[in-house]
N, C-alpha and C positions, 0 to 999 in steps of 0.2 A: 591486503590492505582495503580493498573495496568492501569485502564482507564485514570487516571491522567497523566501517562507517554505519552499515545497516544495523549491526548488533548494538552499537552505541546509541543510535536513534531509538531502537526498540527499548533499550534499558532506560532511557531518559523520559519516556512517555508512559503514562499510566492508563492509556486507552486500550480498547480491544483490538483495534487495527491501526496500521500505519499505511498511509496512502500517498504516493508521489503522483502529482497531477500537473496538468498544463492548462493554460487559459483556453477558453472557448472549446473545451473538450466535452462533447456530449456524453461520452462513456464515463468520464469522471463524475459528471453531474448525476448520471444514472446510478453509479456505484454509491455515491453519497446518499441518494434517496433510498436505495435498497438497504443500506446499513441503518439509516435512520428509521426506516419502517420496521426493522427487526429490533429496534432499541439497542443497537450496538454502537459503541463510541469509536471515534477514529480521530487520528491526528493527520492533518493534511500538510504536506510539504510541497510547495509549488516550485517546479523547475523554472518557472518564469521569474520568481523572486530569488531563487538560489540556483542559477544555471550551472554552477560548478558541481552540483550534486548529480546531474544527469549521467555523466560518464562513469562514476563509480557505481551507481545503481545499475546501469546497463551491464557493466563488467561483472557485478556480483550475481545478477539474476538472469542475464541473457535476454531480458525483456526490453524491447526497443520502443514500445509505444506506451502511452499513458492511458489509464492509470496503471501504476505498479502497486500491488496491494500485498501487504504482509499481515498475517495473523500474529499478534504479539501477546495473546492471552496466556500462553504456556511458558515453560522454562526457556525454550528456544523459539525464535521467530520462525514462522512457516511462510514461505513464499507461496502465495495463492495464484498470482498471475494478474490478469486484467479483469475487466468487467465480465467478459464471457465466461471466465472460470469462477467468478465469485458466486454466482447463483447456485451452481451445483455444489460448490464447496460448502456453502452455508447449509444446504439440504443435508449433506452427509455428516456435517459436524454438529448438527443439533440433536 
């Protein structure tokens, strides 16, 4: 069920990445700056605005902190991780 929510979000957005965030999150801000600097688009879904999304996202990814980042450029979404995993992911996928 939880993975279905992520797949649905990925299908309904036409950006490069999907990012689940929280308020006052320095890592979320850094991830957005990094994606913007690479001219990659993203859709941001805030857990503060949609608190019911946190549990399914954690269940689907096992990632308990924000941001939770998915690459939705391909046929299937790819769970990247958080900000620490984003930079090396972008280096290897470019």
